[in-house]
C-alpha positions as CSV (number, residue, x, y, z in Angstrom):
1,M,104.8,77.6,90.6
2,L,106.7,80.9,90.9
3,E,104.9,84.0,89.9
4,G,105.0,87.8,90.2
5,L,102.1,90.2,90.6
6,P,100.4,90.8,87.2
7,P,100.6,94.3,85.7
8,H,97.3,96.1,85.7
9,R,97.1,96.4,81.9
10,P,99.1,93.6,80.2
11,T,99.5,94.1,76.5
12,H,102.4,91.7,75.6
13,I,103.7,88.4,76.7
14,L,106.9,86.4,76.4
15,R,106.8,82.6,76.4
16,L,109.7,80.2,76.7
17,S,110.1,76.5,77.6
18,T,113.2,75.6,79.5
19,D,114.5,73.7,82.6
20,E,113.7,74.4,86.2
21,L,116.9,76.1,87.2
22,S,116.9,78.4,84.2
23,A,113.3,79.3,84.7
24,R,113.9,80.2,88.3
25,A,117.0,82.3,87.4
26,M,115.2,84.2,84.7
27,T,112.2,84.8,86.9
28,D,114.5,86.4,89.5
29,L,116.4,88.4,86.8
30,L,113.4,89.8,84.9
31,G,111.7,90.5,88.2
32,E,114.7,92.6,89.3
33,M,115.2,94.4,86.0
34,F,111.7,95.6,85.2
35,D,109.2,97.8,87.1
36,P,106.9,95.4,89.1
37,T,103.9,97.5,88.4
38,E,104.4,97.2,84.6
39,T,105.8,93.7,84.3
40,A,105.2,90.3,85.9
41,V,107.0,87.0,85.5
42,A,105.6,83.5,86.0
43,A,107.4,80.2,85.9
44,F,105.6,76.8,86.3
45,E,106.2,73.1,85.6
46,V,104.4,71.6,82.7
47,E,102.3,68.8,84.2
48,G,103.7,65.3,83.5
49,T,107.1,66.6,82.3
50,T,110.4,68.0,83.5
51,T,109.9,71.1,81.3
52,W,109.2,74.5,82.8
53,R,107.3,77.3,81.1
54,L,108.4,80.9,81.6
55,E,105.8,83.6,80.9
56,A,106.5,87.4,81.3
57,Y,103.7,89.9,81.0
58,F,104.4,93.5,80.0
59,A,102.1,96.5,80.2
60,D,103.9,98.0,77.2
61,E,105.6,96.5,74.1
62,P,109.0,95.3,75.3
63,D,112.3,95.7,73.5
64,E,112.6,92.1,72.3
65,D,116.3,92.3,71.5
66,F,117.1,93.7,74.9
67,V,115.1,91.0,76.7
68,R,116.8,88.2,74.6
69,E,120.3,89.6,75.4
70,L,119.3,89.9,79.1
71,I,118.4,86.2,79.4
72,R,121.1,84.9,77.0
73,P,123.8,84.5,79.7
74,I,121.4,82.1,81.5
75,I,120.2,80.0,78.6
76,G,122.5,80.8,75.7
77,D,121.1,80.4,72.1
78,Q,117.8,79.2,73.6
79,A,117.1,82.9,74.1
80,D,116.3,83.1,70.4
81,E,113.4,80.6,70.9
82,A,111.6,83.1,73.2
83,V,108.2,83.9,71.6
84,F,106.7,87.4,72.0
85,D,103.0,88.0,71.4
86,T,100.3,90.6,72.0
87,I,97.4,90.2,74.5
88,E,94.0,91.6,73.8
89,R,92.2,92.9,77.0
90,Q,89.4,90.5,76.6
91,D,91.8,87.6,76.2
92,W,93.6,88.5,79.5
93,V,90.3,88.6,81.4
94,K,89.2,85.3,79.9
95,A,92.6,83.7,80.6
96,S,92.5,84.9,84.2
97,L,89.1,83.2,84.7
98,E,90.1,79.9,83.2
99,G,90.6,77.3,85.9
100,L,89.7,79.7,88.6
101,K,88.6,77.4,91.4
102,P,87.3,78.4,94.9
103,V,90.1,79.1,97.4
104,R,89.6,78.5,101.2
105,A,91.4,80.0,104.1
106,G,89.7,79.2,107.4
107,R,86.1,80.2,106.9
108,F,87.0,82.5,104.0
109,L,86.0,81.3,100.6
110,I,87.2,83.3,97.5
111,H,85.2,82.4,94.4
112,G,84.0,83.5,91.0
113,S,80.3,83.8,90.1
114,H,80.5,80.4,88.4
115,D,81.2,78.8,91.8
116,R,78.5,80.3,94.0
117,D,77.1,76.8,94.6
118,Q,80.3,76.0,96.5
119,I,79.4,78.3,99.4
120,R,78.7,76.5,102.7
121,A,76.4,77.8,105.4
122,N,79.2,79.2,107.6
123,D,81.5,80.5,104.9
124,L,82.6,84.1,104.7
125,A,82.3,84.2,101.0
126,I,84.0,86.8,98.8
127,E,83.1,86.9,95.1
128,I,85.9,88.2,92.9
129,E,86.0,88.2,89.1
130,A,89.3,88.6,87.2
131,A,90.0,92.3,86.8
132,L,92.9,94.4,85.7
133,A,94.1,95.0,89.2
134,F,95.8,92.0,90.9
135,G,94.1,89.8,93.3
136,T,92.0,86.6,92.9
137,G,93.1,85.0,96.1
138,H,95.0,82.3,94.3
139,H,98.4,83.9,94.5
140,G,100.4,82.7,97.5
141,T,100.8,86.2,98.8
142,T,97.1,86.9,99.1
143,L,96.3,83.4,100.4
144,G,99.1,83.6,103.0
145,C,97.6,86.9,104.3
146,L,94.1,85.4,104.5
147,R,95.5,82.4,106.5
148,A,97.4,84.7,108.8
149,F,94.2,86.8,109.4
150,A,92.1,83.7,110.0
151,D,94.7,82.7,112.6
152,R,94.4,86.2,114.2
153,L,90.6,85.9,114.5
154,K,91.0,82.8,116.7
155,R,92.4,85.1,119.4
156,G,89.7,87.8,119.2
157,R,88.1,90.4,117.0
158,P,90.3,93.4,116.1
159,R,88.4,96.6,116.0
160,R,90.4,98.6,113.4
161,V,91.9,97.1,110.2
162,L,93.9,98.8,107.5
163,D,94.8,97.3,104.1
164,V,97.6,99.1,102.3
165,G,97.9,98.4,98.6
166,T,94.5,96.7,98.5
167,G,94.3,95.8,94.8
168,T,91.0,94.1,94.1
169,G,90.2,94.4,97.8
170,I,90.2,90.8,99.0
171,L,92.0,91.3,102.3
172,A,89.9,94.3,103.2
173,F,86.7,92.4,102.2
174,A,87.7,89.5,104.4
175,A,88.1,91.8,107.4
176,A,84.8,93.5,106.7
177,K,83.0,90.2,106.3
178,A,84.4,88.8,109.5
179,L,84.1,91.9,111.7
180,R,81.1,93.7,110.2
181,S,82.9,97.0,111.1
182,T,84.5,99.7,109.0
183,V,87.8,98.7,107.3
184,I,90.1,101.3,105.7
185,A,91.8,100.3,102.5
186,G,93.9,102.2,100.0
187,D,95.9,101.9,96.8
188,L,98.1,104.3,94.8
189,D,96.5,103.0,91.5
190,P,93.1,104.7,90.8
191,E,92.1,101.7,88.7
192,A,92.6,99.4,91.7
193,V,90.5,101.7,93.9
194,W,87.8,101.7,91.2
195,T,87.9,97.9,91.0
196,A,87.8,97.5,94.8
197,K,84.7,99.7,95.0
198,G,82.9,97.6,92.4
199,N,83.9,94.4,94.2
200,A,82.7,95.8,97.5
201,R,79.3,96.5,96.0
202,L,79.2,93.0,94.5
203,N,79.8,91.6,98.0
204,G,77.4,93.8,99.8
205,I,80.0,95.4,102.1
206,G,80.2,98.9,100.6
207,A,78.9,100.3,103.9
208,H,81.8,98.7,105.8
209,L,84.6,99.8,103.5
210,R,86.3,103.2,103.2
211,L,88.7,103.5,100.3
212,Y,91.4,106.0,99.6
213,E,93.8,106.7,96.7
214,G,97.4,107.3,97.7
215,P,100.8,105.7,98.4
216,G,101.2,103.8,101.6
217,V,99.3,105.4,104.5
218,R,99.6,108.9,103.0
219,H,95.9,109.8,103.5
220,A,93.9,111.1,106.5
221,L,92.0,107.9,106.7
222,A,95.1,105.8,107.2
223,D,97.7,108.1,108.7
224,R,96.6,107.6,112.3
225,T,99.3,107.0,114.9
226,R,99.1,103.6,116.6
227,R,95.4,103.2,115.7
228,F,95.1,99.9,113.7
229,E,95.1,96.5,115.4
230,V,95.7,94.7,112.0
231,V,97.6,96.3,109.1
232,F,97.9,94.3,105.8
233,A,100.6,95.2,103.3
234,N,100.7,92.7,100.5
235,I,103.1,94.6,98.2
236,L,106.8,93.7,97.4
237,A,110.0,93.7,99.3
238,K,111.4,97.1,98.2
239,P,108.3,99.1,98.9
240,L,107.8,97.3,102.2
241,K,111.2,98.4,103.3
242,K,110.6,101.9,102.1
243,L,107.2,102.1,103.9
244,A,108.5,100.6,107.2
245,P,108.6,103.9,109.1
246,T,105.0,104.9,108.2
247,L,103.5,101.4,108.4
248,T,104.9,100.7,111.8
249,A,103.7,104.1,113.1
250,V,100.0,103.3,112.5
251,V,100.1,99.8,114.2
252,A,98.4,99.8,117.6
253,D,100.5,98.9,120.6
254,D,98.9,95.4,120.7
255,G,98.5,95.2,116.9
256,I,100.1,93.1,114.2
257,L,101.5,93.8,110.7
258,I,100.8,91.1,108.1
259,L,103.3,91.6,105.3
260,S,103.6,89.7,102.0
261,G,104.7,90.0,98.4
262,L,108.0,88.5,99.5
263,I,110.0,85.6,98.0
264,E,111.9,83.7,100.7
265,R,115.2,85.3,100.0
266,D,113.7,88.7,100.8
267,V,112.7,87.8,104.3
268,P,116.0,88.5,106.2
269,G,116.3,92.0,104.7
270,V,112.7,92.9,105.5
271,L,112.9,91.5,109.0
272,S,116.0,93.5,109.6
273,T,114.3,96.7,108.5
274,Y,111.3,96.2,110.7
275,R,113.4,95.0,113.6
276,H,115.0,98.5,113.6
277,R,111.5,99.9,113.9
278,G,110.8,97.9,117.0
279,F,109.0,94.9,115.5
280,H,109.7,91.2,115.8
281,L,108.6,88.1,113.8
282,A,105.7,86.3,115.5
283,R,104.8,83.9,112.6
284,M,105.8,83.1,109.1
285,G,104.1,81.1,106.4
286,V,105.3,80.1,103.0
287,I,103.2,79.1,100.0
288,E,104.9,78.2,96.7
289,G,108.0,80.2,97.6
290,W,106.1,83.3,98.7
291,A,106.4,84.3,102.4
292,T,103.9,85.9,104.6
293,L,105.2,87.5,107.9
294,V,103.2,88.4,111.0
295,L,105.1,91.0,113.0
296,R,104.4,92.4,116.5
297,R,105.6,95.5,118.3
298,G,108.1,94.8,121.0
299,G,111.6,93.5,121.7
300,A,113.3,90.3,120.6
301,A,111.1,87.5,119.3
302,P,110.2,84.6,121.6
303,R,112.8,81.8,121.7
304,V,110.5,79.6,119.6
305,V,108.9,81.4,116.6
306,A,106.0,79.7,115.0
307,R,106.6,79.0,111.3
308,R,104.4,77.2,108.8
309,R,105.2,76.1,105.3
310,Y,101.8,75.9,103.7
311,A,100.9,73.8,100.7
312,A,99.1,75.7,98.0
């Protein structure tokens, strides 16, 4: 499955059945053409067939003729078969909850209220219900970050953690649950911050979470030179490149950056940008085409760089 980050308030959807290559090409094209905070594209194989389904979610009513002409060079007259429909808010939340199964990453368990009985004695359980800000833990980017953090915990407990672009708060909650110390988290979207606050109360970690509203690290809580031993930034390739100077500035000398929101083709460009800021690749994981990078401050990477291609 290939997918983009869902818009916070989807109101319209495009659906189209096609072949794999066309679905992948249209996913890339629509993802490049539209604002990622207002539009998301998903492509997935229909079980038991060779057919792929493309779905594009829009925060506002799209220009249907424009979208059809945009994809026509890829699929020809099949563009006329694209179906546009509206989405009611309650339908979106219901759809987001359907099929939501518990997700594990090390000791972390991400679950909905309907799966509380799946919690084991030693689990660090995080309860998240579908919300209008992205993040249920099922997307390869979030899951990749959780697995990278679980790996970091094997080598000790970081004291200061920052989550940039926190969304529903999963990564910040994981750090707070594991460390039982204050975690800083921020998002430029006030609705995401509001959602994260509610989820923090639900998980009983409000006392360990300090949230801010603002872009990147542009806030007194986050803009602290070389302070944080772990910095999460699960965003997208373009903003990750733009934020490189400020993100790298707040990482402690012995700290790590955990970056995601990247499809595999984005990786070389992002690595180049951060290499110019003095960071090298320590580890890379891939889940369903989405890459998660762990970067460290210092010179060239070791001769052998650990890479993992994770199954979903």
